[in-house]
N, C-alpha and C positions, 0 to 999 in steps of 0.2 A: 575623966573616963579616957582621953587620949594619951594621959601620962601612962594608965594603967596598961594600955595596949603596946606602949612603947617598952615598958619593963618585960611584958611577956615575950615581945618579938626578940629582944636583946637576949634574953634568957634561953629561949629556944636556939637561937643562933650560937650561944657559946655553948650549950649542950650538945649541939651537932657535931661539934669540931673534935677531931680527934688528936690529942696532944701527946707530945713526947718531950721529956725533959731533956733534951739534948745538953751534952755537955762538952767543954773543951779541956784538953789536959794543958798542963803547963809544958813549957820545952822540955824535952825529954829524949833520951835514945832508945832505938829500938834496939832490944837486947836479944830477939830471937825471931825468926822467920820459919813458919812450920807449915807443912802440906801434910794435913792428916786424914787419912783414909774416912770417910763417913761426913766429911764436913765440905760443904759446897763453897768453899772460899778459903784465903789464905789467913792462918792464925798469926797475929802480931803480940809480941810481948814487948811492952813500953815502960820506961824507968816509972811513969804516973798512970798507972791503971786506975779508971773509975768505972762506977756502974751507975750512971743516972737513972737509967730506966728500970732499975732493980730486975735485970735478965738473971741474976743469980751466980754470975761469974767476972771474977776480979783478976783473973789469971793471964786471960787474953781479950784482944779485941780481933773481930774478923773482917775482912775485906771480903763481902761477897761477891761472887761471880756475876751476879746480876747487877752490880754497880755500873752506872752509865759510862765511866771511864775506868773500868777494871784494869786494863792493861797499862794505861799510864800510870794510875796511883799505884800498882805492884812495882813498875819501873822505878817510881820516885822512892817508894819506902825500902826498895833493895838497894838504890843508890845511896840514900842516907845512912842506911845500916852499914854498908860496905865503908863509905867514907868516914863512918864515927860522927856524923854530924846530927844535931839535934831538930826535931820535927815538933810540931803541935799538931794534934789530931782532936777531930771532933766526932764524937759518937752519937748516934740517935738510932733508937729503937733495939730490937735485939734479931738476930739471925741465929736460928739454932740455938737458943738460950744464950747467946754471947754478944757484948755489947758490937754493934755493928758501925763501922767507920764510913762517915759521910764526908768528910773534908780533911785535907791534909794541907800542910802549910810548912815550910822549911822554915828552920830559925836561922839568924844571922850568927 
């Protein structure tokens, strides 16, 4: 009987979790940075576009203005693009139907 309660509790816990299939790109370059009317964020084109959460777009990533480190992240993306350096991006969830950037890491 206790094993049954345990299985039910674990099942309810897992069912209550909202999951995202976050994914990381391999190191690549930013090929375009776009500000487009109607989008509440900066659109980024990367040489290794992915869409792990099936947002429906593989042409851009978006850095939402609601990102907790928006200004710093935008500055980092601009600097890597200007310098022609490679960057790793982690995207998670969708923002306006576009994979949303969660983490940014510069490559050596």
